[in-house]
C-alpha positions as a Python dict, from the first residue, in 0.01 Angstrom:
ca = {
    (1, 'M'): (0, 0, 0),
    (2, 'A'): (127, -237, -269),
    (3, 'V'): (467, -380, -334),
    (4, 'Y'): (614, -140, -651),
    (5, 'T'): (986, -143, -534),
    (6, 'V'): (1134, -498, -402),
    (7, 'L'): (1376, -362, -125),
    (8, 'K'): (1659, -572, -33),
    (9, 'P'): (1730, -675, 349),
    (10, 'E'): (2014, -423, 370),
    (11, 'A'): (1780, -150, 291),
    (12, 'F'): (1581, -235, 591),
    (13, 'T'): (1897, -237, 802),
    (14, 'R'): (1975, 131, 688),
    (15, 'V'): (1615, 221, 777),
    (16, 'A'): (1655, 89, 1101),
    (17, 'E'): (1980, 268, 1150),
    (18, 'A'): (1868, 585, 1033),
    (19, 'F'): (1539, 609, 1239),
    (20, 'G'): (1706, 430, 1547),
    (21, 'L'): (1474, 140, 1550),
    (22, 'G'): (1742, -124, 1668),
    (23, 'T'): (1767, -464, 1491),
    (24, 'V'): (1546, -567, 1204),
    (25, 'Q'): (1413, -902, 1329),
    (26, 'E'): (1120, -966, 1073),
    (27, 'V'): (982, -792, 733),
    (28, 'V'): (649, -868, 583),
    (29, 'A'): (545, -709, 269),
    (30, 'I'): (165, -584, 249),
    (31, 'P'): (48, -624, -99),
    (32, 'E'): (-253, -364, -88),
    (33, 'G'): (-311, -15, -216),
    (34, 'S'): (-222, 149, -539),
    (35, 'I'): (95, 390, -494),
    (36, 'N'): (334, 291, -231),
    (37, 'T'): (533, -32, -118),
    (38, 'N'): (479, -77, 245),
    (39, 'H'): (605, -345, 474),
    (40, 'R'): (551, -443, 846),
    (41, 'V'): (850, -455, 1016),
    (42, 'L'): (951, -597, 1368),
    (43, 'T'): (1266, -463, 1511),
    (44, 'S'): (1416, -492, 1861),
    (45, 'T'): (1238, -181, 1979),
    (46, 'G'): (906, -294, 1863),
    (47, 'R'): (681, -313, 1522),
    (48, 'V'): (670, -31, 1272),
    (49, 'F'): (488, 48, 961),
    (50, 'V'): (745, 124, 678),
    (51, 'R'): (629, 306, 350),
    (52, 'H'): (856, 343, 44),
    (53, 'T'): (710, 616, -217),
    (54, 'T'): (847, 673, -540),
    (55, 'V'): (573, 916, -653),
    (56, 'R'): (549, 1155, -369),
    (57, 'S'): (730, 1494, -338),
    (58, 'E'): (927, 1610, -69),
    (59, 'E'): (671, 1884, -14),
    (60, 'D'): (398, 1607, 37),
    (61, 'L'): (566, 1421, 274),
    (62, 'R'): (647, 1752, 499),
    (63, 'F'): (286, 1843, 452),
    (64, 'E'): (177, 1513, 605),
    (65, 'A'): (424, 1522, 893),
    (66, 'A'): (313, 1869, 993),
    (67, 'L'): (-51, 1749, 942),
    (68, 'L'): (-1, 1427, 1182),
    (69, 'T'): (192, 1661, 1429),
    (70, 'H'): (-126, 1884, 1443),
    (71, 'L'): (-374, 1614, 1474),
    (72, 'T'): (-147, 1451, 1751),
    (73, 'E'): (-103, 1763, 1949),
    (74, 'S'): (-481, 1794, 1934),
    (75, 'H'): (-537, 1469, 2051),
    (76, 'F'): (-695, 1300, 1753),
    (77, 'P'): (-632, 945, 1714),
    (78, 'S'): (-399, 919, 1411),
    (79, 'P'): (-47, 773, 1324),
    (80, 'T'): (263, 877, 1520),
    (81, 'L'): (539, 963, 1265),
    (82, 'V'): (897, 835, 1362),
    (83, 'R'): (1139, 1081, 1244),
    (84, 'T'): (1505, 1007, 1180),
    (85, 'Q'): (1780, 1041, 1413),
    (86, 'Q'): (1851, 1364, 1251),
    (87, 'G'): (1484, 1485, 1300),
    (88, 'Q'): (1367, 1437, 930),
    (89, 'P'): (1024, 1297, 844),
    (90, 'F'): (1158, 1082, 561),
    (91, 'L'): (1498, 921, 433),
    (92, 'E'): (1591, 933, 87),
    (93, 'L'): (1637, 540, -32),
    (94, 'E'): (1636, 322, -329),
    (95, 'G'): (1513, 597, -586),
    (96, 'G'): (1246, 704, -345),
    (97, 'R'): (1152, 807, 10),
    (98, 'V'): (1087, 617, 317),
    (99, 'S'): (843, 721, 597),
    (100, 'V'): (811, 519, 921),
    (101, 'F'): (506, 525, 1164),
    (102, 'K'): (447, 358, 1490),
    (103, 'W'): (235, 47, 1451),
    (104, 'L'): (-131, 105, 1508),
    (105, 'S'): (-323, -136, 1756),
    (106, 'G'): (-677, -238, 1640),
    (107, 'E'): (-858, -398, 1374),
    (108, 'E'): (-999, -305, 1038),
    (109, 'L'): (-1373, -369, 992),
    (110, 'K'): (-1479, -605, 688),
    (111, 'R'): (-1795, -479, 522),
    (112, 'P'): (-2017, -743, 663),
    (113, 'Q'): (-1933, -631, 1009),
    (114, 'V'): (-2022, -248, 960),
    (115, 'T'): (-2326, -143, 1165),
    (116, 'A'): (-2514, 185, 1201),
    (117, 'E'): (-2344, 233, 1537),
    (118, 'H'): (-1985, 213, 1358),
    (119, 'V'): (-2074, 473, 1106),
    (120, 'E'): (-2223, 704, 1366),
    (121, 'L'): (-1922, 695, 1541),
    (122, 'L'): (-1708, 732, 1222),
    (123, 'G'): (-1895, 1045, 1146),
    (124, 'Q'): (-1859, 1194, 1499),
    (125, 'E'): (-1485, 1131, 1459),
    (126, 'L'): (-1478, 1270, 1111),
    (127, 'G'): (-1651, 1579, 1208),
    (128, 'K'): (-1406, 1611, 1520),
    (129, 'M'): (-1124, 1604, 1267),
    (130, 'H'): (-1272, 1872, 1039),
    (131, 'R'): (-1307, 2097, 1338),
    (132, 'I'): (-919, 2042, 1422),
    (133, 'T'): (-784, 2076, 1085),
    (134, 'H'): (-958, 2412, 1042),
    (135, 'S'): (-691, 2568, 1265),
    (136, 'F'): (-422, 2402, 1067),
    (137, 'G'): (-197, 2620, 848),
    (138, 'G'): (-53, 2376, 624),
    (139, 'S'): (-175, 2375, 241),
    (140, 'R'): (-169, 2108, -45),
    (141, 'N'): (-398, 2118, -343),
    (142, 'N'): (-611, 1833, -410),
    (143, 'P'): (-386, 1606, -655),
    (144, 'Y'): (-740, 1436, -781),
    (145, 'S'): (-912, 1747, -909),
    (146, 'A'): (-1178, 1730, -1179),
    (147, 'A'): (-939, 1840, -1416),
    (148, 'Q'): (-710, 1544, -1333),
    (149, 'V'): (-980, 1297, -1341),
    (150, 'R'): (-1087, 1439, -1679),
    (151, 'S'): (-751, 1402, -1812),
    (152, 'W'): (-740, 1025, -1706),
    (153, 'L'): (-1079, 952, -1866),
    (154, 'E'): (-951, 1135, -2214),
    (155, 'G'): (-671, 875, -2222),
    (156, 'L'): (-927, 538, -2099),
    (157, 'R'): (-1150, 666, -2374),
    (158, 'R'): (-913, 551, -2638),
    (159, 'H'): (-799, 229, -2463),
    (160, 'K'): (-788, -91, -2669),
    (161, 'D'): (-1008, -258, -2412),
    (162, 'D'): (-1367, -194, -2523),
    (163, 'E'): (-1499, -234, -2165),
    (164, 'V'): (-1259, 32, -2040),
    (165, 'A'): (-1338, 281, -2333),
    (166, 'S'): (-1714, 248, -2310),
    (167, 'V'): (-1685, 271, -1915),
    (168, 'A'): (-1490, 608, -1939),
    (169, 'E'): (-1734, 747, -2176),
    (170, 'E'): (-1996, 685, -1935),
    (171, 'L'): (-1781, 859, -1660),
    (172, 'A'): (-1713, 1158, -1862),
    (173, 'E'): (-2081, 1211, -1871),
    (174, 'H'): (-2121, 1139, -1483),
    (175, 'L'): (-1849, 1387, -1436),
    (176, 'E'): (-1962, 1676, -1636),
    (177, 'R'): (-2317, 1642, -1403),
    (178, 'A'): (-2116, 1620, -1090),
    (179, 'E'): (-1938, 1959, -1206),
    (180, 'R'): (-2249, 2126, -1298),
    (181, 'A'): (-2391, 2039, -946),
    (182, 'R'): (-2093, 2176, -733),
    (183, 'D'): (-2001, 2543, -642),
    (184, 'H'): (-1634, 2536, -574),
    (185, 'G'): (-1618, 2887, -432),
    (186, 'L'): (-1873, 2922, -148),
    (187, 'Q'): (-1833, 2580, 48),
    (188, 'P'): (-1621, 2582, 386),
    (189, 'H'): (-1271, 2438, 289),
    (190, 'G'): (-966, 2294, 523),
    (191, 'V'): (-794, 1992, 515),
    (192, 'I'): (-934, 1677, 454),
    (193, 'H'): (-857, 1314, 461),
    (194, 'A'): (-976, 1258, 129),
    (195, 'D'): (-946, 873, 155),
    (196, 'L'): (-1128, 733, 463),
    (197, 'F'): (-1201, 386, 336),
    (198, 'L'): (-1292, 76, 569),
    (199, 'D'): (-894, -7, 568),
    (200, 'N'): (-808, 332, 682),
    (201, 'V'): (-966, 314, 1018),
    (202, 'K'): (-848, 83, 1325),
    (203, 'W'): (-1119, 4, 1581),
    (204, 'L'): (-1047, -87, 1951),
    (205, 'A'): (-1346, -312, 2021),
    (206, 'D'): (-1677, -41, 1979),
    (207, 'R'): (-1472, 267, 1934),
    (208, 'V'): (-1239, 444, 1664),
    (209, 'G'): (-893, 365, 1758),
    (210, 'A'): (-723, 579, 1485),
    (211, 'F'): (-786, 708, 1146),
    (212, 'F'): (-453, 660, 918),
    (213, 'D'): (-323, 649, 560),
    (214, 'F'): (-309, 1044, 531),
    (215, 'E'): (-113, 1031, 228),
    (216, 'M'): (-408, 1172, -1),
    (217, 'A'): (-500, 1465, 260),
    (218, 'C'): (-531, 1786, 96),
    (219, 'R'): (-704, 2121, 153),
    (220, 'D'): (-1041, 2073, -17),
    (221, 'A'): (-1423, 2122, 82),
    (222, 'Y'): (-1533, 1951, 377),
    (223, 'G'): (-1839, 1815, 229),
    (224, 'L'): (-1622, 1614, -39),
    (225, 'D'): (-1463, 1435, 267),
    (226, 'V'): (-1786, 1359, 391),
    (227, 'V'): (-1919, 1202, 101),
    (228, 'I'): (-1604, 1006, -10),
    (229, 'T'): (-1621, 852, 342),
    (230, 'L'): (-2030, 772, 296),
    (231, 'N'): (-1955, 631, -44),
    (232, 'A'): (-1676, 417, 94),
    (233, 'W'): (-1889, 291, 440),
    (234, 'C'): (-2245, 306, 347),
    (235, 'F'): (-2286, 125, 1),
    (236, 'D'): (-2294, -250, -36),
    (237, 'G'): (-2490, -346, -373),
    (238, 'G'): (-2664, -15, -315),
    (239, 'Y'): (-2689, 263, -91),
    (240, 'R'): (-2794, 158, 276),
    (241, 'P'): (-3032, 425, 425),
    (242, 'E'): (-2964, 330, 770),
    (243, 'L'): (-2587, 362, 752),
    (244, 'C'): (-2613, 680, 554),
    (245, 'R'): (-2851, 852, 791),
    (246, 'A'): (-2644, 704, 1092),
    (247, 'F'): (-2330, 844, 945),
    (248, 'I'): (-2461, 1169, 869),
    (249, 'R'): (-2639, 1208, 1195),
    (250, 'G'): (-2286, 1127, 1391),
    (251, 'Y'): (-2079, 1401, 1169),
    (252, 'Q'): (-2359, 1667, 1280),
    (253, 'E'): (-2306, 1586, 1641),
    (254, 'S'): (-1968, 1721, 1604),
    (255, 'R'): (-1987, 1955, 1319),
    (256, 'L'): (-2302, 2088, 1139),
    (257, 'L'): (-2326, 2116, 771),
    (258, 'T'): (-2398, 2434, 646),
    (259, 'Q'): (-2714, 2497, 387),
    (260, 'V'): (-2435, 2548, 91),
    (261, 'E'): (-2259, 2226, 216),
    (262, 'R'): (-2586, 2019, 176),
    (263, 'E'): (-2663, 2167, -165),
    (264, 'N'): (-2319, 2041, -284),
    (265, 'L'): (-2295, 1678, -150),
    (266, 'F'): (-2472, 1526, -457),
    (267, 'G'): (-2216, 1679, -669),
    (268, 'H'): (-1923, 1565, -448),
    (269, 'A'): (-2073, 1220, -419),
    (270, 'L'): (-2100, 1171, -782),
    (271, 'F'): (-1755, 1329, -826),
    (272, 'G'): (-1600, 1084, -586),
    (273, 'S'): (-1768, 806, -737),
    (274, 'V'): (-1602, 874, -1083),
    (275, 'R'): (-1285, 968, -929),
    (276, 'Y'): (-1228, 608, -771),
    (277, 'T'): (-1379, 415, -1063),
    (278, 'A'): (-1122, 594, -1276),
    (279, 'S'): (-834, 542, -1057),
    (280, 'R'): (-939, 168, -998),
    (281, 'I'): (-948, 105, -1351),
    (282, 'R'): (-571, 282, -1403),
    (283, 'D'): (-409, 143, -1072),
    (284, 'F'): (-578, -212, -1043),
    (285, 'H'): (-774, -323, -1347),
    (286, 'L'): (-472, -217, -1575),
    (287, 'S'): (-186, -284, -1367),
    (288, 'P'): (61, -530, -1485),
    (289, 'L'): (157, -673, -1124),
    (290, 'P'): (95, -1011, -1014),
    (291, 'P'): (-163, -1102, -733),
    (292, 'E'): (113, -1172, -486),
    (293, 'Q'): (238, -807, -509),
    (294, 'L'): (-116, -612, -543),
    (295, 'T'): (-439, -678, -389),
    (296, 'R'): (-697, -567, -665),
    (297, 'K'): (-1026, -368, -611),
    (298, 'D'): (-1290, -383, -864),
    (299, 'F'): (-1378, -71, -1025),
    (300, 'R'): (-1722, -185, -1099),
    (301, 'T'): (-1829, -128, -753),
    (302, 'Y'): (-1772, 236, -775),
    (303, 'L'): (-1936, 246, -1127),
    (304, 'A'): (-2233, 111, -965),
    (305, 'R'): (-2219, 405, -717),
    (306, 'A'): (-2190, 669, -993),
    (307, 'R'): (-2494, 479, -1160),
    (308, 'A'): (-2720, 486, -854),
    (309, 'L'): (-2641, 862, -782),
    (310, 'D'): (-2721, 951, -1140),
    (311, 'A'): (-3044, 769, -1104),
    (312, 'M'): (-3144, 934, -780),
    (313, 'G'): (-3054, 1296, -860),
    (314, 'P'): (-2963, 1572, -597),
    (315, 'A'): (-3316, 1567, -415),
    (316, 'G'): (-3295, 1180, -418),
    (317, 'F'): (-2962, 1176, -237),
    (318, 'L'): (-3059, 1436, 20),
    (319, 'Q'): (-3359, 1216, 98),
    (320, 'L'): (-3132, 923, 148),
    (321, 'L'): (-2909, 1102, 376),
    (322, 'G'): (-3232, 1238, 598),
    (323, 'L'): (-3140, 1591, 510),
}
């Protein structure tokens, strides 16, 4: 959610006409994220979220649209996609594709606000989502596989920035340990969110209002989604045991982790830490965009997770989770 493509006022007029939104009254750019250009748009029929992407394929967007429809029909709190007046899930515009979503009510938590009660509820909802997506027939491979991350690191290891090159060398070692600790064939798989950070959840008072930003959703191991979420919510300078255990407790109230899933959690968590360290170097640390167009995220916070995991090992990680 950053500003990569500057859209002129007439572009939003065209969007409003195509999606039947009425008259455009206000457009506000949202300078956050790493892939898309997003805006909050107020029209005569209400407020909407307008996303412009130049990197996501037609197949990706149709997969996302079908997934959101499945979640909505299953009464899971998720975004409502607005289709064009011709019934299409996106509009070709300005060298990319535009998707429109109804504006979500609620607030996003900041890290100091997060409590054990919050993450237990979060875990419950993630477990529910995994039960629901088990019956979803759509398929999309994870675009951020180990092979993809390995290729990123190969490039970063040759970077002229000494810190970047050194970190990439370290991450390559962590990645190999993560892959040795993961068995890709035996775990329960289904469609996962794959990016459930604090800024991808809306809260209505003390309950989850909605999960959103499903652009990275794909078919992969449910356990990977569990620890990507745990890494995002339960680490603040170090892993917080009370949050980790509350999150896992909440998840298992909705969906029990199998023994093989438990055995793979460490590998998934270490892989996720490497993946986000590398992508933050690429998308934020090395980005040429000015601050008004991109809210940066420090890769070092995810490097700290990788180092903490490497130090505790699989047994220590399961102990941290109370498993």
